[in-house]
Phi, psi and omega in degrees: 000131183287130181290141178285143177272359182298317183296310179302319179296315179299317180298315180295322178297314180298315180299316180298316180297316181297310182291325176297320179294318179298314180296320179297319179295315179298318179297317180293317185287337181254001184301317181295319180293319178297316179297318179298315181295321178295316178295323181291330175298316178296317180300315181298320180294319180291319177300320179295316181300322179279354183062037175264119186275144172251151183293328179205178183266014177300129183306320180291324178295322178294316179298317180297317180295320179297310182296331180286327190245339188235137176235150179251142180214135176270124177228115182053045178067013175250135177270120180245135179253125181249130181251139178231149171223127182055036176083001181248135178292130178253341179169184183230147176236155183209157180291146172235148184197142177189165180276136177241204186296314186246007180158195184275136174255130180235147179186203180222150172232145180238139182233146182297161183303325181274004177064022183257344188224137172279119183279328180165171178221161169204156183250136181269319182206150175193169179235025184286159186293124177304136179085347177236256179298334179296350180287357174298342178279347185284145185301320183301326180284311184293324183295340178295339185272003178277134174077016179289130181283113183280343181284342182266017182296152178250096180054052178080005178264086183280325179255121180229127181279140173295150007262023180297153178305132182082008182301138181228359182216145173268131176287169179274121181298131179083002180226056184299315183296317178294315180300314180297321180296315179299315179301314185294311183286333175295315179299318180294313183292323177295314179299316179297319181293317180298321177294317179297315181299321179290320182297318184262004184052059187304318181299329180278356181276350185240000000 
């Protein structure tokens, strides 16, 4: 007697429904935690760009420090992050973004309240090669961008790689394309932000 194919089909349908339900439940039950972790990643990057230290890497401590020191404000459809310490504004941060060797690099840059100094940068996401362009995530590279004098720029060239005249940052050895890309979009984004800040009188908005 020929076996019916009904049972295998019925069994597969039941298995599919059960596992789909489990996955849906897991996704629903962890959605808040995933959202919290993603937001906390952004908070950590902004705190780093402003050079605001946290006592530890505990997620709740990071959220508390962020809420204590940083506020977000939409101005002309742009999100600006303002950092304060002891009730005094220390600077503003804004998104940075550009194409590199293997994809888009996204992050934040922070500038002092008087718009004269780059306070720091950090990267949120990139697809650069580990050990080469991926080294833009390393502290030695990012820390070079602290305290750069923006008033000494040469025709909008705020970031200049050594050993060129006026050089203020070392490029990543073996990752010329990534280094050049970071320099180019940083210079453009800083220039755009400074123009925007002047246009909307950003300092007078707070």
